[in-house]
All heavy atoms as an XYZ file, in Angstrom:
762
protein
N     108.255    112.712    101.536
C     107.058    112.424    100.774
C     106.809    110.911    100.722
O     105.681    110.480    100.856
C     107.230    113.019     99.369
C     106.032    112.891     98.529
S     104.759    113.995     99.095
C     103.516    113.641     97.946
N     107.871    110.157    100.526
C     107.731    108.702    100.478
C     107.257    108.165    101.829
O     106.420    107.252    101.889
C     109.059    108.057    100.074
C     109.064    106.539     99.995
C     108.112    106.074     98.911
C     110.462    106.033     99.728
N     107.769    108.752    102.893
C     107.379    108.315    104.237
C     105.878    108.523    104.453
O     105.191    107.634    104.967
C     108.187    109.094    105.270
C     107.875    108.715    106.676
C     108.735    109.470    107.641
N     108.274    109.213    108.993
C     108.888    109.609    110.061
N     109.996    110.301    109.964
N     108.404    109.344    111.241
N     105.364    109.681    104.053
C     103.937    109.964    104.197
C     103.113    108.972    103.378
O     102.101    108.439    103.857
C     103.638    111.397    103.753
C     102.164    111.698    103.667
C     101.417    111.885    104.820
C     101.523    111.783    102.444
C     100.054    112.157    104.750
C     100.169    112.054    102.368
C      99.440    112.233    103.521
O      98.106    112.486    103.448
N     103.543    108.711    102.164
C     102.818    107.788    101.292
C     102.787    106.388    101.890
O     101.744    105.725    101.887
C     103.470    107.758     99.901
O     103.477    109.081     99.369
C     102.722    106.845     98.959
N     103.926    105.936    102.412
C     103.974    104.608    103.013
C     103.118    104.529    104.275
O     102.454    103.510    104.523
C     105.419    104.222    103.312
C     106.291    103.958    102.085
C     107.725    103.704    102.506
C     105.746    102.794    101.269
N     103.124    105.600    105.071
C     102.294    105.616    106.267
C     100.814    105.593    105.898
O     100.009    104.904    106.528
C     102.631    106.833    107.121
C     104.002    106.752    107.755
S     104.472    108.262    108.588
C     103.597    108.064    110.135
N     100.457    106.340    104.879
C      99.064    106.361    104.422
C      98.643    104.992    103.898
O      97.542    104.510    104.168
C      98.934    107.435    103.339
C      97.571    107.584    102.749
C      96.820    108.705    103.415
N      95.442    108.696    103.026
C      94.867    109.600    102.263
N      95.564    110.609    101.819
N      93.595    109.518    101.972
N      99.532    104.368    103.135
C      99.252    103.033    102.619
C      99.122    102.027    103.764
O      98.254    101.142    103.730
C     100.366    102.601    101.660
C     100.174    101.280    100.940
C      98.936    101.342    100.050
C     101.402    100.958    100.121
N      99.947    102.173    104.786
C      99.862    101.285    105.948
C      98.538    101.410    106.674
O      97.951    100.400    107.088
N      98.070    102.631    106.830
C      96.762    102.838    107.474
C      95.658    102.215    106.634
O      94.750    101.556    107.157
C      96.505    104.338    107.719
C      97.429    104.850    108.828
C      95.046    104.601    108.077
C      97.373    106.332    109.048
N      95.740    102.376    105.303
C      94.729    101.782    104.431
C      94.743    100.257    104.531
O      93.686     99.626    104.642
C      94.939    102.220    102.982
C      94.091    101.441    102.015
C      92.727    101.654    101.959
C      94.653    100.487    101.195
C      91.934    100.917    101.088
C      93.884     99.753    100.328
C      92.515     99.965    100.266
N      95.935     99.669    104.500
C      96.021     98.201    104.578
C      95.477     97.705    105.920
O      94.760     96.701    105.977
C      97.476     97.730    104.335
C      97.640     96.262    104.664
C      97.886     97.999    102.898
N      95.800     98.420    106.994
C      95.258     98.048    108.299
C      93.743     98.104    108.313
O      93.073     97.189    108.827
N      93.187     99.164    107.758
C      91.725     99.291    107.684
C      91.128     98.208    106.789
O      90.051     97.677    107.079
C      91.337    100.674    107.171
S      91.623    101.986    108.369
N      91.837     97.878    105.715
C      91.362     96.832    104.802
C      91.262     95.492    105.524
O      90.259     94.780    105.396
C      92.296     96.720    103.597
C      91.888     95.767    102.494
C      90.631     96.274    101.810
C      93.019     95.637    101.484
N      92.257     95.163    106.317
C      92.245     93.898    107.066
C      91.105     93.899    108.088
O      90.369     92.913    108.214
C      93.616     93.665    107.746
C      93.553     92.526    108.737
C      94.689     93.427    106.697
N      90.941     95.009    108.790
C      89.881     95.091    109.806
C      88.506     95.001    109.143
O      87.628     94.245    109.592
C      90.011     96.389    110.631
C      88.785     96.628    111.491
C      91.271     96.342    111.484
N      88.304     95.747    108.061
C      87.002     95.718    107.368
C      86.740     94.332    106.800
O      85.620     93.814    106.890
C      86.948     96.811    106.266
C      85.763     96.602    105.351
C      86.897     98.187    106.897
N      87.758     93.715    106.215
C      87.588     92.362    105.674
C      87.127     91.410    106.781
O      86.212     90.620    106.588
C      88.904     91.891    105.055
C      88.836     90.499    104.520
C      88.321     90.091    103.333
C      89.294     89.316    105.183
N      88.431     88.735    103.195
C      89.023     88.227    104.323
C      89.897     89.072    106.411
C      89.345     86.920    104.666
C      90.214     87.763    106.739
C      89.944     86.705    105.880
N      87.778     91.505    107.937
C      87.382     90.655    109.060
C      85.958     90.922    109.520
O      85.206     89.986    109.825
N      85.583     92.191    109.570
C      84.233     92.543    110.013
C      83.166     92.114    109.003
O      82.066     91.705    109.390
C      84.143     94.043    110.290
C      84.929     94.538    111.506
C      84.896     96.058    111.581
C      84.394     93.918    112.785
N      83.476     92.198    107.714
C      82.498     91.776    106.701
C      82.331     90.265    106.740
O      81.202     89.751    106.702
C      82.933     92.251    105.295
C      82.137     91.541    104.202
C      82.758     93.756    105.175
N      83.418     89.550    106.834
C      83.300     88.089    106.827
C      82.801     87.515    108.146
O      82.325     86.389    108.194
C      84.619     87.450    106.399
C      84.759     87.479    104.905
C      85.534     88.425    104.270
C      84.044     86.577    104.114
C      85.622     88.476    102.905
C      84.121     86.618    102.741
C      84.918     87.565    102.139
O      84.989     87.616    100.772
N      82.879     88.288    109.223
C      82.293     87.822    110.478
C      80.817     88.202    110.584
O      80.129     87.788    111.503
C      83.065     88.386    111.670
O      82.887     89.792    111.748
N      80.331     89.024    109.661
C      78.915     89.361    109.627
C      78.560     90.666    110.312
O      77.387     91.023    110.370
N      79.542     91.399    110.823
C      79.251     92.675    111.478
C      78.802     93.709    110.444
O      77.841     94.442    110.664
C      80.482     93.179    112.265
C      80.230     94.558    112.846
C      80.851     92.194    113.354
N      79.513     93.787    109.324
C      79.117     94.657    108.213
C      78.467     93.796    107.137
O      78.819     92.621    106.974
C      80.327     95.372    107.600
C      80.910     96.444    108.467
C      82.276     96.697    108.448
C      80.128     97.238    109.281
C      82.827     97.690    109.219
C      80.673     98.227    110.071
C      82.025     98.455    110.042
N      77.525     94.349    106.381
C      76.869     93.547    105.334
C      77.828     93.232    104.183
O      78.751     93.976    103.899
C      75.731     94.461    104.862
C      76.157     95.829    105.227
C      77.005     95.706    106.452
N      77.572     92.108    103.548
C      78.359     91.719    102.376
C      77.841     92.467    101.156
O      76.699     92.908    101.121
C      78.255     90.221    102.133
C      78.899     89.423    103.236
C      78.763     87.945    102.956
N      79.283     87.209    104.104
C      80.287     86.359    104.022
N      80.848     86.116    102.865
N      80.709     85.736    105.092
N      78.684     92.576    100.136
C      78.263     93.218     98.892
C      77.305     92.327     98.122
O      77.091     91.163     98.461
N      76.755     92.862     97.072
C      75.816     92.099     96.252
C      76.583     91.265     95.225
O      77.418     91.782     94.489
C      74.863     93.042     95.521
C      73.948     93.876     96.407
C      73.177     94.876     95.569
C      72.998     92.981     97.170
N      76.308     90.001     95.174
C      76.912     89.111     94.181
C      78.428     89.102     94.249
O      79.020     88.815     95.279
N      79.046     89.445     93.130
C      80.508     89.433     93.017
C      81.149     90.742     93.469
O      82.347     90.917     93.339
C      80.901     89.146     91.559
C      80.463     87.799     91.055
C      81.147     86.651     91.777
O      82.367     86.745     92.035
O      80.462     85.675     92.088
N      80.380     91.673     93.977
C      80.909     92.990     94.338
C      81.490     93.037     95.744
O      81.848     94.105     96.218
C      79.816     94.053     94.207
O      78.831     93.847     95.200
N      81.611     91.909     96.411
C      82.052     91.898     97.796
C      83.468     92.482     97.944
O      83.727     93.239     98.867
C      81.992     90.488     98.375
C      82.067     90.492     99.873
O      81.551     91.408    100.500
N      82.710     89.494    100.439
N      84.383     92.136     97.048
C      85.744     92.671     97.116
C      85.765     94.178     96.957
O      86.463     94.888     97.696
N      85.006     94.681     96.011
C      84.929     96.128     95.799
C      84.305     96.817     97.005
O      84.740     97.893     97.407
C      84.121     96.435     94.533
C      84.063     97.904     94.201
S      85.679     98.599     93.832
C      85.892     98.016     92.188
N      83.309     96.197     97.594
C      82.665     96.747     98.787
C      83.665     96.881     99.927
O      83.718     97.899    100.608
C      81.499     95.847     99.190
C      80.950     96.092    100.553
C      81.082     95.284    101.633
C      80.183     97.219    100.993
N      80.455     95.837    102.719
C      79.885     97.026    102.354
C      79.725     98.370    100.379
C      79.156     97.929    103.105
C      78.992     99.279    101.125
C      78.715     99.065    102.457
N      84.478     95.874    100.117
C      85.474     95.891    101.193
C      86.500     96.993    100.959
O      86.850     97.734    101.878
C      86.143     94.509    101.330
C      85.124     93.492    101.832
C      87.351     94.568    102.248
C      85.612     92.058    101.813
N      86.979     97.122     99.718
C      87.972     98.158     99.401
C      87.374     99.549     99.596
O      88.009    100.431    100.188
C      88.503     97.972     97.958
C      89.334     99.167     97.528
C      89.325     96.697     97.855
N      86.163     99.767     99.118
C      85.530    101.083     99.270
C      85.271    101.420    100.738
O      85.488    102.555    101.167
C      84.223    101.137     98.475
C      84.379    101.182     96.962
C      83.004    101.102     96.291
C      85.105    102.432     96.543
N      84.849    100.453    101.495
C      84.614    100.680    102.921
C      85.928    100.975    103.646
O      85.986    101.862    104.497
C      83.911     99.464    103.523
C      83.183     99.648    104.840
C      82.180    100.794    104.740
C      82.481     98.366    105.232
N      86.995    100.282    103.264
C      88.308    100.534    103.868
C      88.803    101.930    103.505
O      89.391    102.628    104.350
C      89.311     99.478    103.413
N      88.580    102.362    102.268
C      88.947    103.733    101.876
C      88.173    104.754    102.685
O      88.731    105.766    103.142
C      88.680    103.952    100.385
C      89.708    103.405     99.421
C      89.179    103.492     97.991
C      91.016    104.146     99.548
N      86.893    104.498    102.863
C      86.042    105.420    103.607
C      86.468    105.525    105.067
O      86.427    106.607    105.658
C      84.580    104.955    103.514
C      83.531    105.866    104.102
C      83.460    107.154    103.287
C      82.191    105.187    104.115
N      86.909    104.442    105.649
C      87.342    104.447    107.047
C      88.744    105.036    107.189
O      89.034    105.788    108.124
C      87.279    103.011    107.624
C      87.938    102.928    108.973
C      85.840    102.538    107.691
N      89.652    104.703    106.248
C      91.050    105.122    106.391
C      91.264    106.611    106.092
O      92.213    107.200    106.617
C      91.953    104.286    105.489
O      91.745    104.581    104.128
N      90.428    107.220    105.286
C      90.629    108.632    104.921
C      90.590    109.561    106.139
O      91.523    110.341    106.339
C      89.610    109.049    103.864
N      89.549    109.529    106.975
C      89.568    110.436    108.130
C      90.644    110.077    109.156
O      91.205    110.960    109.800
C      88.169    110.306    108.736
C      87.552    109.128    108.121
C      88.271    108.823    106.861
N      90.951    108.788    109.271
C      92.021    108.394    110.195
C      93.344    108.989    109.725
O      94.102    109.556    110.515
C      92.104    106.858    110.313
C      90.853    106.314    110.997
C      93.356    106.440    111.075
C      90.735    104.806    110.986
N      93.645    108.867    108.435
C      94.884    109.424    107.882
C      94.909    110.938    108.022
O      95.961    111.520    108.319
C      95.014    109.064    106.401
O      95.151    107.683    106.232
N      93.778    111.571    107.817
C      93.711    113.025    107.905
C      94.096    113.509    109.298
O      94.825    114.488    109.444
C      92.304    113.511    107.545
C      92.176    114.999    107.513
C      92.712    115.728    106.474
C      91.524    115.672    108.536
C      92.596    117.106    106.438
C      91.410    117.043    108.519
C      91.948    117.761    107.469
N      93.643    112.822    110.312
C      93.921    113.228    111.689
C      95.303    112.761    112.144
O      96.090    113.536    112.677
C      92.826    112.688    112.649
C      93.191    112.941    114.086
C      91.482    113.307    112.309
N      95.614    111.500    111.926
C      96.840    110.907    112.458
C      98.088    111.412    111.740
O      99.131    111.611    112.370
C      96.750    109.362    112.395
C      98.061    108.713    112.767
C      95.635    108.864    113.292
N      98.003    111.638    110.447
C      99.192    112.001    109.659
C      99.311    113.502    109.400
O      99.983    113.918    108.452
C      99.184    111.246    108.329
C      99.216    109.728    108.435
C      99.181    109.100    107.063
C     100.430    109.265    109.204
N      98.697    114.324    110.222
C      98.723    115.773    110.011
C     100.155    116.315    109.967
O     100.517    117.066    109.067
C      97.926    116.475    111.104
C      97.940    117.992    110.964
C      96.924    118.602    111.831
N      95.630    118.132    111.323
C      94.475    118.375    111.911
N      94.435    119.056    113.012
N      93.361    117.943    111.398
N     100.997    115.931    110.926
C     102.369    116.444    110.965
C     103.177    115.955    109.759
O     103.945    116.723    109.176
C     103.061    116.039    112.260
C     102.528    116.763    113.467
C     103.247    116.362    114.725
C     102.645    117.077    115.926
N     103.303    116.683    117.174
N     102.998    114.700    109.391
C     103.711    114.173    108.219
C     103.252    114.864    106.940
O     104.049    115.137    106.054
C     103.500    112.664    108.093
C     104.377    111.846    108.964
C     105.850    112.079    108.704
O     106.267    112.139    107.548
O     106.591    112.206    109.683
N     101.959    115.136    106.834
C     101.435    115.817    105.646
C     102.001    117.230    105.546
O     102.397    117.678    104.472
C      99.902    115.844    105.701
C      99.253    116.368    104.455
C      97.742    116.273    104.487
N      97.144    116.863    105.679
C      96.601    116.171    106.666
N      96.579    114.864    106.628
N      96.081    116.785    107.709
N     102.089    117.930    106.691
C     102.670    119.272    106.696
C     104.142    119.229    106.305
O     104.620    120.071    105.546
C     102.512    119.920    108.070
C     101.070    120.266    108.388
O     100.243    120.308    107.446
O     100.760    120.470    109.583
N     104.862    118.241    106.817
C     106.281    118.092    106.487
C     106.459    117.807    104.998
O     107.345    118.372    104.342
C     106.878    116.967    107.326
C     108.380    116.973    107.381
C     108.911    115.946    108.366
N     108.439    116.238    109.721
C     108.044    115.319    110.595
N     108.059    114.047    110.268
N     107.638    115.665    111.789
N     105.625    116.949    104.437
C     105.705    116.623    103.012
C     105.374    117.838    102.157
O     106.022    118.087    101.135
C     104.762    115.466    102.678
N     104.385    118.619    102.569
C     104.028    119.802    101.776
C     105.131    120.854    101.836
O     105.378    121.554    100.848
C     102.702    120.387    102.243
O     102.819    120.959    103.517
N     105.823    120.960    102.960
C     106.960    121.888    103.038
C     108.072    121.465    102.085
O     108.695    122.313    101.448
C     107.499    121.951    104.465
C     106.608    122.715    105.412
C     107.078    122.644    106.849
O     108.181    122.089    107.106
O     106.354    123.145    107.730
N     108.316    120.159    101.968
C     109.322    119.677    101.025
C     108.931    120.005     99.590
O     109.763    120.426     98.793
C     109.507    118.163    101.173
C     110.203    117.741    102.428
C     110.263    116.225    102.561
O     109.660    115.494    101.783
N     110.995    115.764    103.569
N     107.663    119.831     99.279
C     107.196    120.122     97.920
C     107.327    121.605     97.626
O     107.786    122.000     96.548
C     105.738    119.643     97.737
C     105.697    118.122     97.751
C     105.140    120.185     96.451
C     104.303    117.547     97.802
N     106.947    122.454     98.574
C     107.036    123.900     98.383
C     108.490    124.326     98.175
O     108.789    125.148     97.305
C     106.393    124.652     99.568
C     106.754    126.122     99.556
C     104.889    124.479     99.543
N     109.414    123.758     98.945
C     110.821    124.133     98.793
C     111.354    123.691     97.431
O     112.123    124.418     96.796
C     111.669    123.555     99.916
O     111.742    122.153     99.824
N     110.939    122.524     96.956
C     111.371    122.073     95.626
C     110.813    122.983     94.532
O     111.521    123.337     93.592
C     110.929    120.639     95.369
C     111.736    119.623     96.127
C     111.264    118.214     95.835
C     112.025    117.205     96.655
N     111.582    115.831     96.402
N     109.558    123.362     94.658
C     108.943    124.254     93.663
C     109.634    125.609     93.680
O     109.916    126.191     92.614
C     107.428    124.403     93.927
C     106.835    125.537     93.121
C     106.713    123.099     93.623
N     109.960    126.128     94.855
C     110.662    127.408     94.945
C     112.041    127.332     94.300
O     112.470    128.269     93.621
C     110.785    127.856     96.402
C     109.457    128.311     96.982
O     108.521    128.581     96.199
O     109.348    128.379     98.230
N     112.748    126.212     94.499
C     114.063    126.043     93.863
C     113.949    126.016     92.353
O     114.742    126.630     91.644
C     114.732    124.764     94.355
C     115.562    124.929     95.593
C     116.501    123.755     95.785
N     115.843    122.466     95.612
C     115.457    121.672     96.596
N     115.644    122.038     97.842
N     114.889    120.517     96.347
N     112.956    125.308     91.854
C     112.768    125.228     90.398
C     112.430    126.603     89.836
O     112.956    127.006     88.800
C     111.677    124.195     90.052
C     111.262    124.301     88.596
C     112.164    122.782     90.363
N     111.573    127.339     90.526
C     111.229    128.686     90.074
C     112.451    129.591     90.067
O     112.640    130.384     89.136
C     110.149    129.300     90.973
C     108.774    128.774     90.715
C     107.770    129.467     91.624
C     106.370    128.985     91.393
N     105.402    129.651     92.281
N     113.294    129.487     91.093
C     114.508    130.302     91.149
C     115.454    129.941     90.011
O     116.050    130.830     89.384
C     115.200    130.129     92.495
N     115.591    128.653     89.733
C     116.445    128.231     88.618
C     115.910    128.726     87.282
O     116.676    129.165     86.419
C     116.586    126.711     88.594
C     117.463    126.191     89.706
O     118.256    126.925     90.284
N     117.301    124.915     90.017
N     114.599    128.656     87.098
C     114.011    129.150     85.848
C     114.224    130.653     85.695
O     114.532    131.135     84.602
C     112.519    128.827     85.801
C     112.153    127.380     85.515
C     110.657    127.178     85.665
C     112.604    126.969     84.134
N     114.064    131.378     86.779
C     114.264    132.827     86.730
C     115.724    133.164     86.438
O     116.012    134.095     85.676
C     113.810    133.466     88.037
C     113.830    134.973     88.026
C     112.950    135.570     86.938
O     111.868    135.016     86.657
O     113.358    136.596     86.353
N     116.645    132.404     87.031
C     118.071    132.636     86.761
C     118.390    132.359     85.296
O     119.122    133.131     84.654
C     118.928    131.754     87.660
N     117.847    131.291     84.752
C     118.059    130.990     83.331
C     117.444    132.056     82.436
O     118.024    132.450     81.424
C     117.470    129.622     82.982
C     118.267    128.479     83.553
O     119.427    128.645     83.927
N     117.642    127.325     83.653
N     116.276    132.522     82.811
C     115.615    133.564     82.032
C     116.449    134.844     82.046
O     116.589    135.525     81.026
C     114.222    133.822     82.602
C     113.334    134.622     81.683
C     111.911    134.718     82.212
N     111.293    133.382     82.225
C     110.584    132.907     83.236
N     110.408    133.626     84.322
N     110.041    131.716     83.174
N     117.024    135.184     83.186
C     117.866    136.374     83.299
C     119.116    136.233     82.451
O     119.547    137.185     81.796
C     118.260    136.612     84.756
O     117.123    136.875     85.530
N     119.711    135.037     82.440
C     120.897    134.806     81.611
C     120.555    134.952     80.137
O     121.311    135.548     79.368
C     121.467    133.412     81.860
C     122.240    133.272     83.138
C     122.753    131.859     83.330
O     122.257    130.912     82.714
N     123.749    131.722     84.195
N     119.418    134.398     79.732
C     119.011    134.501     78.334
C     118.742    135.950     77.951
O     119.119    136.396     76.857
C     117.767    133.651     78.081
C     118.030    132.166     78.134
C     116.754    131.351     78.040
O     115.664    131.942     77.908
O     116.851    130.118     78.111
N     118.084    136.696     78.847
C     117.817    138.109     78.560
C     119.116    138.884     78.441
O     119.262    139.735     77.554
C     116.939    138.723     79.659
C     115.509    138.213     79.610
O     115.125    137.609     78.579
O     114.784    138.395     80.600
N     120.088    138.601     79.316
C     121.375    139.293     79.253
C     122.121    138.977     77.975
O     122.698    139.867     77.339
N     122.105    137.712     77.563
C     122.779    137.322     76.333
C     122.084    137.947     75.125
O     122.744    138.408     74.180
C     122.803    135.803     76.208
N     120.763    137.994     75.153
C     120.008    138.596     74.052
C     120.280    140.094     73.966
O     120.486    140.634     72.873
C     118.515    138.335     74.258
C     117.689    138.755     73.058
O     118.149    138.526     71.922
O     116.598    139.320     73.269
N     120.310    140.773     75.108
C     120.606    142.206     75.122
C     122.013    142.480     74.613
O     122.239    143.442     73.861
C     120.435    142.778     76.533
C     118.971    142.787     76.968
O     118.085    142.675     76.087
O     118.718    142.893     78.188
N     122.980    141.635     74.999
C     124.367    141.815     74.545
C     124.465    141.605     73.039
O     125.171    142.358     72.338
C     125.293    140.860     75.281
N     123.764    140.618     72.530
C     123.797    140.349     71.088
C     123.160    141.498     70.311
O     123.658    141.913     69.260
C     123.067    139.039     70.777
N     122.097    142.052     70.827
C     121.452    143.182     70.160
C     122.344    144.419     70.197
O     122.404    145.184     69.234
C     120.109    143.488     70.820
C     119.055    142.478     70.483
C     117.734    142.839     71.075
N     116.800    141.745     70.869
C     115.518    141.842     71.034
N     115.000    142.979     71.431
N     114.742    140.812     70.812
N     123.023    144.613     71.323
C     123.920    145.764     71.441
C     125.071    145.651     70.450
O     125.481    146.636     69.843
C     124.440    145.881     72.861
N     125.603    144.463     70.266
C     126.687    144.275     69.309
C     126.173    144.457     67.886
O     126.881    145.004     67.035
C     127.289    142.883     69.451
C     128.176    142.712     70.657
C     128.736    141.297     70.759
O     128.381    140.419     69.993
N     129.605    141.121     71.747
N     124.958    144.026     67.632
C     124.395    144.161     66.295
C     124.114    145.626     65.947
O     124.250    146.033     64.796
N     123.791    146.443     66.901
C     123.499    147.848     66.645
C     124.756    148.675     66.468
O     124.761    149.655     65.726
C     122.652    148.430     67.796
C     121.246    147.890     67.816
C     120.462    148.399     69.010
O     120.989    149.086     69.872
N     119.178    148.078     69.048
N     125.847    148.318     67.120
C     127.074    149.103     67.015
C     127.856    148.767     65.756
O     128.707    149.498     65.349
C     127.975    148.854     68.250
O     128.278    147.468     68.349
C     127.294    149.341     69.506
N     127.602    147.654     65.135
C     128.356    147.263     63.946
C     127.892    147.975     62.717
O     126.870    148.357     62.442
C     128.238    145.765     63.704
O     128.771    145.052     64.789
């Protein structure tokens, strides 16, 4: 998961540098007034999103498999704990009824 996040951040930073260069060279228009920095960041986000979607497909699938396996483990642990609690509760009730 960390690897995917770092790769995604790297693509964004690369796009940010390229967009910054293109805006300051005059290829892309500058923002209005003081909004130039925000314009560059938004444009870099807009460019990096589809690139990340296509380029990082395998990493995204790998990260989602890790998340699914962790969620399945947690669910199994919760179910095991629930079963233990039910067994202990049933045993306590059985002892209370026989006394």
